[in-house]
Structures are given as C-alpha cells and as structure tokens.
C-alpha positions as CSV (number, residue, x, y, z in Angstrom):
1,M,-1.3,-24.4,25.3
2,I,-2.8,-22.0,22.9
3,S,-3.2,-18.5,24.2
4,F,-4.7,-15.4,22.7
5,A,-3.5,-13.1,25.5
6,L,-1.6,-9.9,24.6
7,D,1.7,-9.4,26.2
8,E,2.3,-6.5,28.6
9,E,3.6,-4.1,25.9
10,Q,0.7,-4.9,23.5
11,T,-1.8,-4.4,26.3
12,M,-0.3,-1.0,27.1
13,I,-0.4,0.0,23.5
14,R,-4.0,-1.1,23.1
15,D,-5.1,0.7,26.3
16,S,-3.3,3.9,25.4
17,L,-4.7,4.0,21.9
18,Q,-8.2,3.1,23.0
19,G,-8.1,6.1,25.3
20,F,-6.8,8.3,22.5
21,A,-9.4,7.1,20.2
22,R,-12.2,7.6,22.7
23,D,-11.1,11.0,24.0
24,V,-9.6,12.6,20.9
25,L,-10.6,10.8,17.6
26,A,-14.2,9.9,18.3
27,P,-15.5,13.4,19.5
28,G,-14.4,15.1,16.3
29,A,-15.0,12.3,13.9
30,R,-18.3,13.6,12.5
31,A,-17.1,17.2,12.0
32,I,-13.9,15.9,10.4
33,D,-16.0,13.7,8.1
34,E,-18.2,16.6,7.1
35,A,-15.2,18.8,6.5
36,G,-13.4,16.1,4.5
37,V,-10.0,16.6,6.0
38,V,-8.0,15.2,8.9
39,P,-6.4,18.1,10.8
40,D,-2.6,18.1,10.9
41,D,-2.7,18.3,14.7
42,I,-4.5,15.0,14.9
43,I,-1.8,13.3,12.8
44,R,0.9,14.9,15.0
45,Q,-0.8,13.6,18.2
46,G,-1.0,10.2,16.7
47,W,2.6,10.4,15.7
48,D,3.5,11.2,19.3
49,F,2.7,7.6,20.2
50,G,5.8,6.5,18.2
51,L,4.1,3.5,16.7
52,I,6.0,3.9,13.4
53,A,9.3,5.1,14.8
54,A,9.4,2.3,17.5
55,A,9.8,-0.4,14.9
56,I,12.7,1.3,13.1
57,P,16.1,-0.3,14.1
58,E,18.2,1.7,16.5
59,A,20.9,1.9,13.9
60,Y,18.7,4.3,12.0
61,G,17.5,6.3,14.9
62,G,14.4,4.3,15.8
63,G,13.2,2.5,18.9
64,G,14.5,-0.9,17.9
65,M,11.4,-2.7,18.9
66,A,10.8,-5.9,16.9
67,R,8.4,-5.2,14.0
68,S,5.1,-7.0,14.9
69,S,2.1,-7.5,12.6
70,I,0.0,-8.5,15.6
71,T,0.9,-5.4,17.5
72,N,0.0,-3.3,14.5
73,A,-3.3,-5.1,14.1
74,V,-4.1,-4.3,17.8
75,A,-3.2,-0.7,17.3
76,L,-5.3,-0.4,14.1
77,E,-8.3,-1.9,15.8
78,A,-7.9,0.5,18.7
79,L,-7.7,3.5,16.4
80,G,-10.6,2.3,14.2
81,G,-12.7,2.2,17.3
82,G,-12.4,6.0,17.4
83,C,-12.3,7.0,13.8
84,A,-11.2,4.9,10.8
85,S,-10.3,7.9,8.7
86,Q,-8.1,9.5,11.3
87,G,-6.5,6.2,12.2
88,A,-5.7,5.5,8.6
89,A,-4.1,8.9,8.2
90,I,-1.9,8.4,11.3
91,M,-0.7,4.9,10.3
92,A,-0.4,5.3,6.5
93,P,3.3,6.1,6.5
94,G,3.9,2.8,8.2
95,Q,3.3,1.0,4.9
96,F,6.4,2.7,3.4
97,V,8.5,2.3,6.5
98,G,7.5,-1.3,7.1
99,A,8.3,-2.3,3.5
100,L,11.8,-0.8,3.8
101,I,12.4,-2.6,7.2
102,D,11.3,-5.9,5.7
103,F,12.7,-5.7,2.2
104,G,15.0,-2.6,1.8
105,S,18.7,-2.7,1.2
106,E,21.1,-1.2,3.7
107,E,21.6,1.8,1.5
108,Q,17.8,2.4,1.2
109,K,17.3,2.0,4.9
110,A,20.1,4.4,5.8
111,E,18.8,7.0,3.4
112,Y,15.1,7.0,4.3
113,L,14.4,5.4,7.7
114,P,16.0,8.1,9.8
115,R,13.5,10.6,8.4
116,F,10.7,8.7,10.2
117,A,12.5,8.2,13.5
118,G,12.0,11.8,14.7
119,S,9.2,13.6,16.5
120,V,7.9,15.5,13.4
121,P,5.4,13.6,11.2
122,V,6.7,12.6,7.8
123,A,4.2,11.6,5.0
124,A,5.0,8.7,2.7
125,S,2.7,6.5,0.7
126,L,2.4,3.0,-0.7
127,A,1.0,3.4,-4.2
128,L,-0.8,0.1,-4.7
129,Q,-4.3,0.6,-6.1
130,E,-4.9,1.1,-9.8
131,S,-8.0,2.1,-11.8
132,Q,-9.4,-1.4,-11.6
133,F,-9.3,-1.1,-7.8
134,G,-7.7,-4.2,-6.5
135,F,-4.4,-5.9,-6.7
136,A,-3.5,-8.8,-9.0
137,A,0.2,-9.2,-10.0
138,E,-0.7,-10.6,-13.4
139,S,-2.8,-7.6,-14.2
140,E,-0.5,-4.9,-12.9
141,R,-0.7,-2.0,-15.4
142,T,2.0,0.2,-14.0
143,T,5.2,-1.0,-15.7
144,A,8.9,-0.7,-15.0
145,L,11.3,-0.9,-18.0
146,R,15.0,-1.3,-17.7
147,S,16.9,1.7,-19.2
148,G,20.7,1.3,-18.9
149,N,21.5,1.0,-15.2
150,G,18.1,2.5,-14.2
151,W,14.4,2.2,-14.7
152,V,11.6,4.0,-16.5
153,V,8.3,3.6,-14.6
154,S,4.9,4.5,-16.2
155,G,1.3,4.1,-15.1
156,E,-1.3,5.5,-12.8
157,K,-2.1,4.8,-9.1
158,R,-5.4,5.6,-7.4
159,L,-6.5,6.3,-3.9
160,V,-3.0,6.8,-2.7
161,P,-3.2,7.6,1.0
162,L,-1.5,10.9,2.1
163,G,-0.7,11.4,-1.6
164,D,-1.4,15.1,-1.4
165,R,1.6,15.6,1.0
166,A,3.8,12.5,0.7
167,E,7.5,13.3,0.3
168,V,8.2,9.9,-1.3
169,F,6.1,7.1,-2.8
170,L,6.7,3.3,-2.9
171,V,5.1,2.4,-6.3
172,M,4.2,-1.1,-7.2
173,A,5.0,-1.9,-10.8
174,R,5.4,-4.9,-13.1
175,D,8.9,-5.5,-14.4
176,V,8.4,-5.8,-18.1
177,D,11.3,-8.1,-18.6
178,T,10.6,-10.6,-15.9
179,G,6.8,-10.1,-15.4
180,E,7.3,-9.9,-11.7
181,T,5.9,-7.2,-9.5
182,A,8.4,-5.0,-7.7
183,A,8.4,-1.8,-5.8
184,F,10.2,1.5,-6.6
185,I,11.0,4.4,-4.4
186,V,9.8,7.5,-6.3
187,P,10.6,11.0,-4.8
188,R,7.8,13.5,-5.1
189,E,10.0,15.8,-7.1
190,A,10.8,13.2,-9.8
191,A,10.3,14.4,-13.3
192,G,7.2,13.0,-14.9
193,L,5.4,12.4,-11.6
194,T,2.0,14.2,-11.3
195,V,-0.1,14.2,-8.1
196,S,-3.7,15.3,-8.4
197,A,-6.7,15.2,-6.2
198,E,-8.7,12.0,-6.1
199,S,-12.3,12.1,-7.2
200,G,-13.4,11.1,-3.7
201,S,-14.8,7.9,-2.1
202,M,-17.9,6.8,-0.3
203,G,-16.1,6.3,3.0
204,L,-12.9,7.5,4.7
205,K,-13.7,10.9,3.2
206,P,-11.3,12.8,5.4
207,L,-8.3,10.6,4.6
208,P,-6.2,12.5,2.1
209,Q,-6.0,10.4,-1.1
210,A,-4.6,11.2,-4.5
211,R,-4.2,10.0,-8.0
212,V,-0.5,9.6,-8.9
213,T,0.4,9.5,-12.6
214,L,3.9,8.4,-13.7
215,A,4.8,9.4,-17.3
216,D,8.1,7.8,-18.1
217,V,9.6,8.6,-14.7
218,E,13.3,7.9,-14.8
219,L,14.8,6.3,-11.7
220,P,18.2,5.0,-10.7
221,G,18.8,1.3,-10.3
222,S,18.9,1.8,-6.5
223,A,15.3,2.8,-6.5
224,K,14.1,-0.8,-6.9
225,V,13.0,-2.5,-3.6
226,A,13.0,-6.3,-3.9
227,V,9.7,-6.8,-2.1
228,D,7.5,-9.8,-1.7
229,A,4.6,-8.2,-3.5
230,Q,2.0,-10.7,-2.2
231,K,3.2,-10.2,1.4
232,L,2.7,-6.4,1.0
233,V,-0.8,-7.0,-0.3
234,N,-1.6,-9.4,2.5
235,Q,-0.3,-6.9,5.1
236,A,-2.6,-4.2,3.5
237,R,-5.6,-6.5,3.5
238,V,-5.2,-7.4,7.2
239,G,-4.5,-3.8,8.1
240,A,-7.8,-2.7,6.6
241,A,-9.6,-5.6,8.2
242,A,-8.2,-4.6,11.6
243,L,-9.5,-1.0,11.2
244,A,-12.9,-2.5,10.2
245,V,-13.0,-4.6,13.4
246,G,-12.5,-1.3,15.3
247,V,-15.4,0.3,13.4
248,S,-17.6,-2.8,14.2
249,R,-16.8,-2.7,17.8
250,Q,-17.6,1.0,18.0
251,A,-20.9,0.5,16.3
252,T,-21.8,-2.4,18.6
253,D,-20.8,-0.5,21.8
254,F,-22.9,2.5,20.6
255,A,-26.0,0.4,19.9
256,I,-26.2,-1.5,23.2
257,P,-26.9,1.4,25.6
258,Y,-29.5,2.8,23.1
259,A,-31.3,-0.6,23.1
260,K,-31.4,-0.6,26.9
261,E,-32.8,3.0,27.0
262,R,-35.1,3.2,24.0
263,V,-38.7,2.2,25.2
264,A,-41.2,1.0,22.7
265,F,-44.6,-0.7,23.6
266,G,-43.8,-0.3,27.3
267,E,-40.3,-1.8,27.5
268,P,-36.8,-1.3,26.3
269,I,-36.3,-2.6,22.8
270,G,-33.2,-4.5,24.0
271,K,-35.5,-6.9,25.8
272,K,-37.2,-7.8,22.6
273,Q,-35.8,-11.1,21.4
274,S,-35.1,-9.9,17.8
275,I,-33.0,-7.0,19.0
276,A,-31.3,-9.0,21.8
277,F,-30.3,-11.7,19.3
278,M,-29.1,-9.1,16.9
279,L,-26.9,-7.4,19.5
280,A,-25.5,-10.8,20.6
281,D,-24.6,-11.7,17.0
282,M,-22.9,-8.4,16.6
283,H,-20.7,-9.0,19.7
284,I,-19.9,-12.6,18.6
285,E,-18.9,-11.5,15.1
286,C,-16.6,-8.8,16.5
287,E,-14.8,-11.4,18.5
288,A,-14.6,-13.8,15.6
289,M,-13.3,-11.2,13.2
290,R,-10.6,-10.2,15.7
291,W,-9.4,-13.8,16.1
292,M,-9.2,-14.2,12.3
293,V,-7.3,-10.9,11.9
294,W,-4.9,-11.8,14.7
295,K,-4.3,-15.3,13.2
296,A,-3.5,-13.8,9.8
297,A,-1.3,-11.2,11.4
298,S,0.6,-13.9,13.4
299,L,1.2,-16.0,10.3
300,L,2.5,-12.9,8.4
301,E,4.7,-12.0,11.3
302,H,6.3,-15.5,11.2
303,D,6.5,-15.7,7.4
304,D,4.3,-18.8,7.5
305,P,3.3,-20.2,4.1
306,G,-0.3,-20.1,5.2
307,A,-0.3,-16.4,5.6
308,A,-1.8,-15.6,2.2
309,K,-4.7,-17.9,2.7
310,A,-5.4,-16.6,6.2
311,S,-5.2,-13.0,5.0
312,V,-7.8,-13.7,2.3
313,L,-10.1,-15.6,4.7
314,A,-9.9,-12.8,7.3
315,Q,-10.5,-10.2,4.6
316,D,-13.5,-12.1,3.2
317,Y,-15.1,-12.7,6.7
318,V,-14.6,-9.1,7.8
319,R,-15.9,-7.9,4.4
320,R,-19.2,-9.6,5.0
321,K,-19.6,-9.2,8.8
322,A,-18.3,-5.6,9.3
323,V,-20.9,-4.1,6.9
324,K,-23.7,-6.2,8.4
325,I,-22.8,-5.1,11.9
326,A,-22.8,-1.4,10.9
327,D,-26.1,-1.9,9.1
328,D,-27.6,-3.7,12.1
329,A,-26.5,-0.9,14.4
330,L,-28.2,1.6,12.1
331,Q,-31.3,-0.6,12.0
332,I,-31.5,-0.7,15.8
333,F,-31.7,3.1,15.8
334,G,-34.4,3.0,13.1
335,G,-35.0,6.4,11.5
336,H,-32.6,8.1,13.8
337,G,-29.8,6.1,12.3
338,F,-30.1,8.1,9.1
339,I,-29.8,11.5,10.8
340,R,-26.3,12.8,10.1
341,E,-25.8,14.2,13.6
342,L,-25.4,10.5,14.6
343,P,-22.3,8.6,13.4
344,L,-24.1,5.4,12.2
345,E,-24.3,6.2,8.5
346,M,-20.7,7.3,8.6
347,W,-19.6,4.0,10.1
348,L,-21.6,2.1,7.5
349,R,-19.8,4.0,4.7
350,N,-16.4,3.5,6.3
351,A,-17.0,-0.2,6.9
352,R,-18.0,-0.6,3.2
353,T,-14.9,1.3,2.0
354,L,-12.5,-0.6,4.2
355,T,-13.9,-3.9,3.0
356,V,-13.5,-3.2,-0.8
357,L,-10.1,-1.7,-0.8
358,D,-6.9,-3.7,-0.4
359,G,-6.1,-1.3,2.3
360,P,-4.9,2.3,3.1
361,V,-2.8,0.8,5.9
362,S,-0.8,-2.3,6.7
363,V,0.0,-4.5,9.6
C-alpha cells in the first residue's frame, strides 16, 4: 500500500512550524521585506525549534534523530507559508551541517558539528552559486589546485546565504587535476577570503546574502570534503521548491477569503466561474507540487538512483506553477494586488526568485 501520510513526529513538526509561521513570521514579513533584513531575534526563535541540531548525531552533542529529507521538506514548506525569506535565513546553516553529516570525515564532524548542537544560533553557508547563476559541474569556475599536502582555492561565489555573518563556508570548487567537483571548508578568517555585500535580488530581499571572493586561499588537505556534488545540488533544488510550495499555499489561502467577500456586479467574485476555476487550479497545483517535492525528497533520503531526475522534475514543475499561482492570486485582487501594503507582489517576487536559484536551503 502506498501512503503519503506523515508520521507522528513529522506531523508535530509541521503543526508547530505552521503555528510559528502564522503567528511570528507572517505578521512581520512585509515590514522585514521593506527593511531588507531578517532580525536576529527571528533567527534565534527559529533555531529554538532545534531543526538543525536534532539531526546531529548524539556523539557530537546533537539530538541523534535520523536525518530526513522528507522531514526537512515538510519543515521548509511550513516556514515558507509564513515568510520564505525568514524561513531561508533560519534553515540556511543546515546546508553546511547536512553536508558534513552526509559526507564529512570523523575529524571534520568532531571539529564542526558540536558548534551547531547548542542553543545559540551559528551561521554557516554553502557557497554554491557563481556569476553564471546556476550549477553545472563541467562549468564550475571556482578551482582547487593541489599544493603540497594542501589546496589553493580561487574563484568567486554569489548569493551566499548568511554570508555576511557566516563563521565558516563550504565552498564548491572544481579539482583542477581530476576535473571533479568537491567541497572545501573555508574559515571566515582564511587569508585571501573576501566577503562583500551582494548587489541585491528581486526576491528574498531580507535574506542576508553575500559575494565571496577567494584569491589563492591556502587550505590544509583536511579541508576537502568528499561530497557527492550532484546530491548537494539536488538537495538545494528540492529545498527551494519546498519553500516555494509554502509560498504558493500562502497565496492560495489568502486569495480564497477575498474571493468570497469581494462583491462585483451583485455577487461575490468567487461565484464567477472564471475565478472559481482559477482558485480550484491553484489548490490542485499546490497539492501536485507537494507530492512531487516529497517524492524527490524521499528518493534523496534513500539514495535512489532516480533522485536526480525526480529533483529536476520537481524543480521544473514548481518553477512554472509557483509563479503562476502567485500571479493568479495577485490577479484575483486586481489593482489592490499591486498595493505594497498587501503581500501579494512580495510573494510573486519571492516565488520567482526561489524558482530560478538552485536554492538558499537544502532538504
């Protein structure tokens, strides 16, 4: 029997985060978007849920809960239903932590994972995007060159989440000798590393993002993490898609009451066939996107060979439908949708940004 039911723990996480998203993230989302910064207190409150620390093995001070891409997708959708920018800021360090759990050596885990197991938020970043905005191993421009027992890494990364405050970066780079893409742990204080403000983006404006330049950064041999680069990218794509599903659900839930209350030509616009069908399609697509994201997350969780294909299919479907849902919600409000005191245009910008990036978060 095939079941799409969440287990008890996943249901509890979803319900708790939906309440947090509704009561804490959503009310301040517009003001935070206008200010262009996620308050530290929001990140701390999100950290208190222990979503990142829970997956860290007990040997390193964590909760010892099995790392689950499905659970992470559920969490990201819930947070995205309150504010995608704040949700991404809360979950971004999980990319670094998850990569070490999945691929790190015992020495790397022992050195870094205990830092993320405490009650105080710690910022770390996966530096994935480059100036061409997208990931393709064969066109990776950041390079890693063997130098004695160590490495010299050079290149530039863009739109690095939490880059303004990250204590450590996981930088994707192409091994010049083998041509393979690997990851390297780069401390913020490394000589030759420069972090500067990003030029900005259309959506996710409050999410702190940075441009990270590496000018012949010398690293020890132990800095290399033998990652499965494609799996990391798949996780990032599915994570962004999960956030976008949350945004889509939020836009749909916002439009339905308005369609029931807004009267035009003597009756609520929701009774007009064109609007009713539009709302029905929005709801259907939210459900379809969720199942595709969950399927991709499940295949990733079980290291299924079909995970890469499922991740791309989910990303492509969400890329087309999430933006349409946000645009349709705005259309239902008509001219009111363009008024900045309403969140509709913000959701449209966030949906578009989430669907063109390979992801500021991972499952």
